[in-house]
C-alpha positions as CSV (number, residue, x, y, z in Angstrom):
1,M,67.5,37.1,100.1
2,K,63.8,36.1,100.8
3,I,64.6,35.6,104.5
4,R,66.3,39.0,104.7
5,F,63.3,40.6,103.0
6,F,60.8,39.1,105.4
7,E,63.0,39.9,108.3
8,R,63.0,43.6,107.3
9,I,59.3,43.6,107.0
10,R,58.9,42.0,110.4
11,K,61.2,44.7,111.9
12,W,59.3,47.4,110.2
13,I,55.9,46.1,111.5
14,R,57.3,46.0,115.0
15,K,58.5,49.6,114.8
16,K,55.2,50.8,113.3
17,E,53.0,48.6,115.5
18,N,51.0,51.4,117.1
19,I,50.5,53.3,113.8
20,L,49.3,50.1,112.1
21,I,46.8,49.3,114.9
22,E,45.5,52.9,114.7
23,F,45.2,52.7,110.9
24,L,43.5,49.3,110.9
25,S,41.1,50.5,113.7
26,I,40.2,53.6,111.7
27,F,40.0,51.7,108.4
28,F,37.6,49.0,109.7
29,G,35.6,51.7,111.6
30,V,35.2,53.7,108.4
31,I,34.2,50.6,106.4
32,I,31.5,49.6,109.0
33,G,30.3,53.2,109.0
34,I,30.0,53.3,105.2
35,I,28.1,50.0,105.2
36,A,25.7,51.2,107.9
37,L,25.2,54.5,105.9
38,Y,24.6,52.5,102.7
39,L,22.0,50.3,104.4
40,Y,20.4,53.5,105.8
41,F,20.0,54.9,102.3
42,L,18.6,51.6,101.1
43,G,16.0,51.9,103.8
44,L,17.2,48.7,105.6
45,L,18.3,50.8,108.7
46,D,16.4,53.5,110.4
47,L,18.1,56.7,111.6
48,L,18.1,55.6,115.3
49,T,19.9,52.4,114.5
50,L,22.4,54.3,112.3
51,L,23.2,56.6,115.2
52,Q,23.6,53.7,117.5
53,V,26.1,52.1,115.1
54,V,28.1,55.3,114.9
55,F,28.0,55.9,118.6
56,G,28.9,52.3,119.3
57,L,32.0,52.6,117.0
58,L,33.2,55.7,118.8
59,L,32.8,54.0,122.2
60,A,34.7,50.9,120.9
61,F,37.6,52.9,119.5
62,L,38.1,55.3,122.4
63,P,39.7,52.7,124.8
64,I,42.0,51.6,122.0
65,Y,43.1,55.1,121.3
66,F,43.8,55.9,125.0
67,Y,45.5,52.6,125.5
68,L,47.9,53.4,122.6
69,I,48.7,56.8,124.0
70,K,49.5,55.4,127.4
71,K,51.5,52.6,125.8
72,R,53.6,55.0,123.9
73,E,54.4,57.0,127.0
74,Q,55.3,53.8,129.0
75,V,57.5,52.4,126.2
76,M,59.2,55.7,126.1
77,V,60.0,55.5,129.9
78,I,61.4,52.0,129.5
79,G,63.6,53.1,126.6
80,F,64.7,56.2,128.5
81,T,65.6,54.0,131.5
82,S,67.6,51.6,129.4
83,K,69.5,54.4,127.7
84,Y,70.5,56.3,130.8
85,L,71.0,53.4,133.3
86,L,72.1,50.3,131.4
87,E,74.2,52.1,128.8
88,K,76.1,54.1,131.5
89,E,76.3,51.5,134.3
90,E,78.1,48.3,133.2
91,S,77.4,46.6,136.5
92,Y,73.6,46.9,136.0
93,L,73.9,45.6,132.4
94,D,76.1,42.7,133.6
95,E,73.5,41.7,136.2
96,L,70.7,41.9,133.6
97,L,72.7,39.7,131.2
98,G,73.2,37.2,133.9
99,I,69.4,36.9,134.4
100,L,68.9,36.5,130.7
101,I,71.6,33.8,130.4
102,A,70.2,31.9,133.3
103,G,66.7,32.0,131.7
104,K,65.3,33.6,134.9
105,W,63.6,36.3,133.0
106,E,60.9,33.9,131.7
107,K,59.8,33.3,135.3
108,L,59.7,37.0,136.3
109,K,56.3,38.6,136.3
110,I,57.1,42.3,136.1
111,D,55.0,45.3,135.2
112,P,57.8,47.7,134.1
113,I,55.8,50.9,135.0
114,E,54.8,49.5,138.4
115,E,58.4,48.6,139.1
116,F,59.6,52.1,137.9
117,F,57.2,53.8,140.3
118,K,58.1,51.4,143.2
119,C,61.7,52.4,142.8
120,I,60.9,56.1,142.8
121,K,58.7,55.7,145.8
122,R,61.5,54.0,147.7
123,M,63.7,56.9,146.8
124,C,61.1,59.4,148.1
125,L,61.2,57.6,151.5
126,K,64.9,56.9,151.8
127,S,67.1,59.0,149.5
128,D,68.8,62.3,150.3
129,F,67.2,65.7,149.8
130,E,68.6,66.3,146.4
131,M,67.1,63.1,144.9
132,R,63.8,63.9,146.5
133,R,64.0,67.4,145.0
134,R,64.6,66.0,141.5
135,I,61.6,63.6,141.9
136,S,59.4,66.5,142.9
137,E,60.6,68.6,139.9
138,A,59.8,65.6,137.7
139,L,56.2,65.2,138.8
140,P,54.6,66.9,135.8
141,A,56.3,64.3,133.5
142,L,55.4,61.5,135.9
143,F,51.8,62.5,135.9
144,K,51.7,61.8,132.1
145,I,53.1,58.3,132.5
146,D,50.8,57.1,135.3
147,L,48.5,59.5,137.2
148,E,47.5,57.2,140.0
149,E,51.1,56.0,140.8
150,S,52.2,59.7,140.7
151,K,49.5,60.7,143.2
152,N,51.1,58.3,145.6
153,L,54.3,60.2,145.3
154,V,52.6,63.5,145.8
155,E,51.1,62.2,149.1
156,I,54.7,61.4,150.3
157,L,56.4,64.5,149.0
158,R,53.6,66.8,150.3
159,R,54.8,65.9,153.8
160,D,58.5,65.9,153.0
161,W,60.7,67.6,155.6
162,D,64.4,68.2,155.7
163,K,66.5,69.7,158.5
164,E,68.3,72.1,156.3
165,W,65.8,72.8,153.5
166,K,62.6,72.3,155.6
167,S,59.4,72.3,153.5
168,D,61.1,73.1,150.2
169,N,60.0,69.9,148.5
170,R,56.5,70.4,149.7
171,R,56.4,73.7,147.8
172,R,57.7,72.0,144.6
173,T,55.1,69.3,145.0
174,V,52.3,71.9,145.2
175,E,53.7,73.6,142.1
176,A,53.2,70.4,140.1
177,L,49.4,70.2,140.9
178,P,48.2,72.5,138.0
179,Y,49.3,69.8,135.6
180,I,46.5,67.6,136.9
181,I,43.9,70.1,138.0
182,S,41.6,69.4,135.1
183,K,41.9,65.6,135.6
184,D,41.4,65.4,139.4
185,K,40.5,68.6,141.0
186,E,39.4,66.9,144.2
187,F,42.9,65.5,144.7
188,V,44.3,68.9,144.0
189,R,42.0,70.6,146.5
190,D,42.9,68.0,149.2
191,N,46.5,69.1,148.8
192,L,45.8,72.8,149.1
193,H,45.4,72.9,152.9
194,I,48.1,73.9,155.4
195,I,49.7,71.0,157.2
196,D,52.1,71.2,160.1
197,D,55.4,73.1,159.4
198,D,54.3,74.4,156.0
199,E,56.4,77.5,155.3
200,I,55.1,80.5,153.5
201,F,56.7,79.4,150.3
202,A,54.4,76.3,150.1
203,I,51.4,78.6,150.7
204,I,52.5,81.0,147.9
205,A,52.5,77.9,145.6
206,M,49.0,77.0,146.8
207,V,47.8,80.5,145.9
208,E,49.3,80.1,142.4
209,V,47.5,76.8,142.0
210,L,44.2,78.5,143.1
211,N,44.8,81.1,140.4
212,V,44.9,78.4,137.8
213,W,41.7,77.1,139.3
214,R,40.2,80.6,139.0
215,E,41.2,80.9,135.4
216,N,40.5,77.4,134.1
217,I,38.0,75.7,136.5
218,K,35.6,78.0,138.4
219,K,36.2,81.5,139.6
220,K,33.8,81.6,142.6
221,E,35.0,78.2,143.7
222,A,38.7,79.4,143.6
223,E,37.8,82.6,145.5
224,K,36.1,80.6,148.2
225,L,39.1,78.3,148.6
226,F,41.4,81.3,148.7
227,T,39.4,82.8,151.6
228,E,39.5,79.5,153.4
229,L,43.3,79.4,152.9
230,K,43.7,82.9,154.4
231,N,41.6,81.9,157.3
232,E,43.8,78.9,157.9
233,M,46.8,81.2,157.9
234,E,45.3,83.3,160.6
235,E,44.4,80.3,162.6
236,C,47.9,78.9,162.3
237,K,49.4,82.3,163.4
238,Y,51.3,83.3,160.3
239,G,52.8,86.8,160.4
240,K,51.1,90.0,159.1
241,D,53.7,90.4,156.3
242,E,53.0,86.8,155.2
243,I,49.3,87.3,155.1
244,N,49.6,90.7,153.3
245,A,51.9,89.1,150.7
246,I,49.4,86.4,150.0
247,S,46.6,89.0,149.4
248,E,48.9,91.1,147.2
249,L,49.8,88.0,145.2
250,W,46.1,87.0,144.7
251,N,45.5,90.5,143.2
252,I,48.6,90.5,141.0
253,L,47.8,87.1,139.5
254,Y,44.3,88.4,138.6
255,L,45.9,91.4,136.9
256,I,48.2,89.2,134.9
257,H,45.2,87.8,133.0
258,S,43.1,91.0,133.0
259,N,45.6,93.9,132.5
260,I,49.1,92.7,131.8
261,N,50.4,96.2,131.0
262,R,49.5,97.3,134.6
263,V,51.2,94.2,136.0
264,I,54.7,95.0,134.7
265,T,54.4,98.6,136.1
266,R,53.1,97.1,139.4
267,F,56.1,94.8,139.6
268,E,58.5,97.6,139.1
269,E,56.7,99.6,141.8
270,L,56.9,96.7,144.3
271,K,60.4,95.5,143.6
272,D,61.8,97.4,146.7
273,S,58.9,96.5,149.0
274,P,60.0,96.3,152.6
275,N,57.9,93.1,152.7
276,V,60.4,90.5,151.5
277,Y,57.6,88.0,150.8
278,I,56.1,90.4,148.2
279,Q,59.5,90.6,146.5
280,I,59.5,86.7,146.4
281,C,56.0,86.7,144.9
282,I,57.1,89.1,142.2
283,A,60.3,87.2,141.4
284,R,58.3,83.9,141.1
285,N,55.9,85.4,138.6
286,L,58.2,87.3,136.2
287,K,57.8,84.2,133.9
288,H,54.3,85.5,132.9
289,L,55.8,88.7,131.4
290,C,58.7,87.2,129.6
291,K,57.1,87.1,126.1
292,R,55.3,90.4,126.3
293,F,58.0,92.5,128.0
294,P,61.4,90.6,127.6
295,E,63.6,93.6,128.3
296,R,61.8,94.8,131.4
297,T,61.6,91.2,132.6
298,V,65.3,90.5,132.4
299,N,66.0,93.9,134.0
300,L,63.9,92.8,137.0
301,M,65.6,89.4,137.0
302,V,69.0,91.1,137.1
303,Y,67.8,93.3,140.0
304,F,66.5,90.3,142.0
305,I,69.7,88.2,141.7
306,E,72.0,90.9,143.1
307,E,74.2,89.6,145.8
308,D,72.7,91.7,148.5
309,R,69.2,90.3,147.8
310,H,67.9,87.7,150.2
311,K,68.5,84.2,148.9
312,N,64.8,83.5,149.0
313,V,64.3,86.4,146.6
314,R,67.1,85.1,144.3
315,R,65.9,81.5,144.3
316,P,62.7,82.0,142.2
317,I,64.9,83.2,139.3
318,A,66.4,79.7,139.2
319,K,63.0,78.0,139.1
320,E,62.4,75.8,136.1
321,D,59.9,78.2,134.4
322,S,62.1,81.3,135.0
323,V,65.1,79.5,133.5
324,E,62.9,78.4,130.6
325,C,62.2,82.1,130.0
326,L,65.9,82.8,129.9
327,I,66.6,79.9,127.6
328,T,63.9,81.2,125.2
329,L,65.7,84.5,125.2
330,L,69.0,82.8,124.3
331,R,67.5,82.5,120.8
332,D,66.9,86.2,120.5
333,R,70.0,88.3,119.6
334,R,68.5,91.3,121.3
335,H,68.4,89.7,124.7
336,S,70.7,86.6,124.5
337,E,73.7,88.4,126.1
338,K,71.7,89.5,129.1
339,A,70.1,86.1,129.4
340,K,73.5,84.5,129.4
341,E,74.7,87.0,132.1
342,I,71.8,86.0,134.4
343,I,72.3,82.2,133.8
344,W,76.0,82.6,134.5
345,K,75.3,84.5,137.8
346,L,72.8,81.8,138.8
347,I,75.3,79.0,138.1
348,N,77.9,80.9,140.3
349,D,75.5,81.8,143.1
350,E,76.8,80.9,146.6
351,D,73.5,79.1,147.3
352,D,73.6,75.4,146.5
353,I,69.9,75.1,145.5
354,I,70.2,78.0,143.0
355,R,73.1,76.3,141.2
356,L,71.4,72.9,141.3
357,A,68.0,74.2,140.1
358,T,69.6,76.2,137.2
359,F,71.7,73.2,136.2
360,D,68.5,71.1,135.8
361,K,68.1,72.9,132.4
362,I,71.6,72.4,131.2
363,E,70.7,70.0,128.4
364,K,68.3,72.6,126.9
365,I,71.1,75.2,127.2
366,L,73.5,72.9,125.4
367,E,70.9,72.3,122.7
368,I,70.4,76.0,122.0
369,D,73.9,77.3,122.6
370,N,76.4,74.4,122.8
371,E,79.4,76.6,123.3
372,F,77.9,78.4,126.3
373,G,76.6,75.1,127.7
374,K,80.1,73.6,127.5
375,K,81.5,76.7,129.2
376,I,79.1,76.1,132.1
377,L,80.0,72.4,132.4
378,Q,83.8,73.1,132.4
379,H,83.4,75.9,134.9
380,I,81.4,73.6,137.3
381,I,83.9,70.8,137.0
382,K,86.8,73.2,137.8
383,N,85.2,75.4,140.5
384,N,82.2,73.8,142.0
385,H,82.3,72.0,145.4
386,H,78.9,70.3,145.2
387,P,79.8,66.6,144.4
388,K,76.5,65.7,142.6
389,L,76.7,68.8,140.4
390,V,80.3,68.1,139.4
391,E,79.4,64.4,138.7
392,R,76.4,65.5,136.5
393,A,78.7,67.9,134.6
394,K,81.3,65.3,134.0
395,T,78.6,62.8,132.7
396,L,77.3,65.4,130.3
397,I,80.8,66.3,129.1
398,R,81.4,62.6,128.3
399,R,78.0,62.2,126.6
400,N,78.6,65.4,124.6
401,E,81.9,64.2,123.3
402,S,80.7,60.6,122.4
């Protein structure tokens, strides 16, 4: 009985290791602080020494705090990898067990996070477009795990080029930059210049990043960078419609933060613009109006995904943040049916990338409306011709049933 009792305590300590370290750090810090304060009141410490003690404690505990935060995120990645790789792939588990049985693991010197990013980097360089697309979509989460390693991925993906999809992953990579703009604005700025073969879609994403810069970093700096970007476009011989769309977008993004009531009206005025790039800019930024004007937003989404619309106008409605808006509306009885209608149309769109991008959010859909999510999975397995999409749907069905 005693052995079991101590074993339970040991397991509990291992589970609560981070919490215990934090608690003990704070506890001893408070004790030292109280002692220093007591000595100050006794006249044994002067005010300057007291402040030095307090400041020294803060400096001592900050690295511990940040280390624990990073450790939590890294442990989460390892746990996530184990769950979704080893549990589902017996061959990988069998190989791992062989290493453990042979005792080779004791000789291996592996940094799990470093190995994790090495693997992703290899995929960025060698895998097919769809895997590279998924990596670029995952950049915001990867930034949280290890910023420096993720920046190496950005440098690769910022120059990604595909015969069919061209600079599409470059655009996705730029879209991830706002997540680190407050941590490393120099790196962000370096990636907001036009490089060979950048399509207008990547430049639209750059303008949206500069808008975040304008709102959260420094307005004058952002305006200067925007002017430089427009000059680059002119030097690189982009078309008049493309340059006009960029100017319109810059003004619209300012209105979103200064006069949102005017923006929704402006969007409705421009939805039939003969300049298709302006339509794309509007479709990309409907997400900003979702909470304030849900009904008018979904009406515009329905309008932009009509079959006769250009695929590049339909695609932004399948973007992660647009689908997030629709998923939020699934919870609202007033708008859930229209949200389902739009998601269903996206899942059935003839364009592969629209179906794939929408499906990226299927687990959230299952969480909020399991019945609707299962309907999507079954429909994909039965009717879809994209092998990766079908395989993902089958995997989710198996996981949902287990």
